[in-house]
N, C-alpha and C positions, 0 to 999 in steps of 0.2 A: 563776442560771437560774430562770425562773419555772416553776411546775408547773401541770399542767392542773387546773382547778377543776371538780369534778363535783357536781351536786346529789344528795345522798344520798336513796335510797329507804328511808325509815325508818318502821318500824311505828308509832312514837309520832306522827310527823307525819301518817301516814295516818289514825290514829285521831282526831287533832285535826281534820283536814280533814272527816272524817265527822261529828264532833260539831258543827262549825261549820255545815256544810250542813244538818244536822238543825235546828239552832237558827234559822238564817235562814229555813228552810222551815216552821217550826212554826206560825206565825200565819197566819190567812187573809190573802189578798192584799189589802192596802189600797193602792189605786192613785191616791191623791189627788195624789201627786207626779208622775204621768205626764200628758202632754198628752192630753186626752180625744178621740182621733181614731178609736178602734176600738170598734165595737159588740161586746159580749161575749156569749157563749153562756149564761152562768149556770151553767157547770160548770167547776170548777177542776181541770185536769189536772196531776198532780204526778209521774207515773212512766209508763214505757212499756217493753214488752218485745215484740220482734218486731212483729207486726201489731196489737198491743193497747196501749191506754193505760188508766191508772187515775186516778180522781178522788180528792179528799181524803178522801172517805168510805170509800174502799176498793173502790168498784165498778169493774169492768173493762168496757171497751168494745172491740168490733172497730173499729179505726180505718180507716174507708173514706174518710177525708178526707186522711190522710197529712200533716197539718200544712200543708195547701195544696200538695199534690203535692211536698213536700220529702223526706219519708221514703221513700227508694227501697229500701234494703236492710233496713229494719226499725229500730225504736227500740232503742237501747242494744245494737246489734250487738256481740257479744263481741270480735271481731277489731278492728273499727273503734275501739271504746273503748280496747282495749289498745294499739293503734298510736298513738293520740293521747296516751295517758298516757305511753308510752315517749318519744315525741318531745318532750313537754312537759318531761321531765327532761333532754333533750339540748340543745335550742335552740328555744324557743317562737317566736321571731321574729328575723329580720334582713332588711334591705332588699334590693332588687334590685341594689344597688350591687356586691354580690359574687356570684359563681356559687354555686349550692347544688345538691347532687346530687338532692335530692327535687324541686326545681323542674324540673330537667331530666327526671327520670323521670316526673313527673306530666304534663308537656306531651307527652312521647313517648307515654304511655299514651292520652292524648286523641287524638293524631294516629293512633295505631294503630287506634282505634275508629272514626275519622271516615272519610268518603268519600275516595278516593285523591287527589283534586285539592286537598284542604285539608291543607296541610303545616306551617302555623305557628299558634301559639297565643299569645293575650295574656290574662292572668289579671287579674281585678279582684275586686270584692266582691259584685256583685249583677247581676241581669238587666238592670236599667235601664242600668247602666254598660256592660255588654256590648253592648247595643243602640246606645248612643251611640258607642261605639268603632267598631262596624261602620258606622254612618252617616258618621262622620268619615273612615274609611278609603275608603269608596265615593266620597265627594265629592272627596277629594284625588286618588284614582286617576283618576277620570273628568274632573276639572276642571269638573264641573257642580254645580248647587245644588238642583234640585228633587227631591223624593222623592214617590213614590206609595205610599200606605198604604190600608188597607181599612176600610170601615164595619164597626163591631163589634170592631175590633182593639184590643188592649191591649198596650203595650210598656214600661210602667214609669211611675213617679211623678216622676222628676226632669224638669227643664224640657225638655231635649232629647228625652227619651223621650216626654213628653207631647205634643210637637209632632207625633208620628206616631200618637198614640192618639186615636181618633175621638170617644169619648163626652164630651159636655159635662159630664157628671157629674164627671169627673175633670179636665177641661181648664179649667173656667170661671174658676178663681182664679189661673191661672199665665200667662196671656197678657201680653205678646206673646212669641212663641216664636222660636227660632233657626231660620232657614231656611224655605223654602216647602214646604208639603206639600199634595198633592192627594189627596182621599179618593174612592174609587170603590167600587162594590158588590162585596161578597165573592162570588166564584164567576164573575165576569165578567172576561175578559182585557181590560185597558184599552188605549187608544191610548197609546203611549209615545213622547214627543217627544225631540228632540235635546238638550233641556235637563235631561232626567231622569238623575240620578246613580244612583238605586237604587229598587227596589221592595222593600218590607219586608212580610212576611206571616207570620202564625201559621198553620201547616198545620191546626191545630185551635184555634179561638177558644174557649178554655176558659171564660173569664169571661162570654163572650157566650152561654153555654148550650151549649157543646161543638159549635158550628157547625163542621162537618167538610168539608174540601176533598176534591175528587175528584182522582184521578191525572191525568185529562184536563185539568182546570183548571190544575193546577200545571205540567204539562208544556207547556201552551199559554203560560203566563206565562213559562216559561224561553225558549221560542222567540221571544216578543215582546221580551224583554230582549236576547237575542242580536242580533236584527235592529236594535235601537236603540242597542246599545252600552252598555246600562245593567246595573248589578249586581243580582243577585237575592240578597236577604238572607232566610234562613229564621230566624225567631224561634222557636227550639226550647227556650225557657226551661222549658216544661212537657213537651214531647214527648221530649226527649233522654234518653240514657243507658239505653235499653232499656225505657222505660215503655210503648212501643207494641208490645213484643214483638220489636223489632229495635233496633239501636243508635240510629238517628235516623229522624225522619220522612222525611228525604231518601232513606233506604234503602227505607222502606215504599212511597213513591210513585215510586221510581226517577227522581228529579229531581235535577239537578246545581245546587247552590248555589254562589255566589261567596263567601259568608260565612255561617256558622252561629253563632248565639248560644245559650248555655245558661246555666243557673244552678241553680235550685231543688234538683234531685236530684244535682247533679254531685259533691257531697262528703258526701252522706249526712246533711245537717243543718248542716254547717259553712258559713258564708257564703262563697260563691265565685261569681264571674261569669266566663264563658268566651266568648271570641270566637275562632273558628277561621277561618283565612284561606286563600283560594286562593293557590297558589304564585305566580301572575303578580302579584297585588296585593302579596304579601309581599316580592317582589324590589324594589319601589319604596319600601318603608318605610325611613326613616332614623332614626338615633339621636335621641331627643328627641321623635319624633312622638307618642308616647303616654307615659303615666306613671300610676303608682298606688303610693302608699306601702304600703298593706297588701296589695295584690294579690300573690299567689304567695308568701306567707310560708310557712315550713316546716310549721307546723301545718296550714294549708290544703292544702298539697300532700300531706301525709301522709293527710289525710282523703280527698282525691281518689283516691289510690292504693289505700287500703283499700276504698273504695266500688267502684271499678272491678274490683278483685280479686274482691270478693264477687259482683258481677254476672256475671263470667265463670265463676267456679268453682262457683257454687251453683245454676246453672240457672234464674236469676231471669227471664230473658227468655222462656224456654219456659213458665214458670209464668204470666207475664203474659198470654200468648196463651190459656192454658187457662182463666184466670179470666174473660176476655172471653167465650170460647165457652160456659162454664157459665152465666154470667149471662144471656146471650142465650137459652139453651135453657130456662131455668126461669122467667124473668120474663115476665109477660103484657104488660108495657108496652114501648113502643119504646125502643131504646137507640142512642145516638149515640157516635161516637168509636171508639177502638181500644185494645186491651191493657188497661192499668190507668189509662187516662184516658178515662172514660166519662161520658156524660150520660144520665139517665133522664127521658123525657117523662112527667110525672106528671099524673093527672087532676085533682088538687087542687093549690093553691099549695104550694110546698115549705115556706114558712114555717109552715104548719100541720102538715106531716108530720115535719119534722126534730126538733122537741122530743119527739114521740111515739116516733120511732125511737131517740132517746137513752134513753128509758125502757126500750126493748126491748134496749138494749145495743149500739147501732150509732151511730157518728159518721159523718155524711156532710155535704155542703155544698150551699149554694144557688148561684145564679148571677144575672146580670142579667136572665135570662129567668125570670119567677116560677114557671114550671111545669117547669123543668129542674133536676133534682138532680144534683150532681156526685159521682162515685165515683172516687177517686184514691188507692187504698190502697198501702201498701208492696208491692213485688213478691213478698214472701215470704208474703202472705196465703194461707192454705189454700184450695184451690179449693172445698171443700164448704161454706165459710162463705157462698158465694153462694146456696146452697140456703136456709139459715136467714134470710139477708137478704131474699131474694125472698118467703119466707113472711111475714116481718114487714111488708114493703111491702104485700102483698096483703091482709093483715089490716087495714091502715089505709084501704084504699080499693077 
């Protein structure tokens, strides 16, 4: 009879792992082996705790960029790190071929957080994959091909996601695209014809300078989709999981979506894409309609569960609302967005302000609007940090 094999948690192995990580991290990052597609900030971040990150020289910064809205519960969250370490010793990965209790629990946790009509979940690895899944599901369910998307929208870098991303800056090298997309102005409810399978929209267009929808616009879009028999897809890759101070933008705006997509913050920094599906659509899905090798692996599901536990148990959504309220009260410049997904309308171009903010100990981000600075911190950022951040901004301009 075979015996169960367990990976030992050995102090000698732990010490060796630390030494190896120290060795691998000791030299400055030489990126000659990487494809040169990212502009870098000129500051090398090597550690993080809570809402702060540290550079190689030992300087700490308040991370108001959140690794591009990814760090939801804070860097190196103790419970999150411990859960992933424990699961890594049990079973790092196995495919969807067999049931796994963490996969079942993670999907249930997402459904429990989601609006009531969204009852099924498909897990992938990124927001682009989540959006492509939603588009495929909408086309299959309706039997239609056309998609309506919005000027200024960004839905990912894969070919299918780029097909519904409006900016030529990102689209120009990837045409032709799969399917037909019609782009319309953000904030205007379009005419939706009988060939339209879905309308896809970001409730807050983060990359476009935190262009923020109104409840009236989104609810009007819902009514137009209902009239035409089209699906409404909310791309909540950046807005979901409590970042707005409520679980989803759908909750914030009281609008019903047929599909919601998420990613960035869903697993606290572990790569995950999430497509949450209305019950009527879910009932038509058959075995083999979707697939993902790495989607919903045990480590990813452990990260989802630890992240959602922290959001619920640590009052992070309440803190996100308080952070927004404090920043709006102390900053003299206009603020867009909600919760911990905010854009600041700056009097000077952000490219001149962001390096000086880093000197003052704050990491923030730019956008496609040269005068809008993005503030997307972990939800655990102390509220009074907004006071010193506003002081630093006012000192610059």
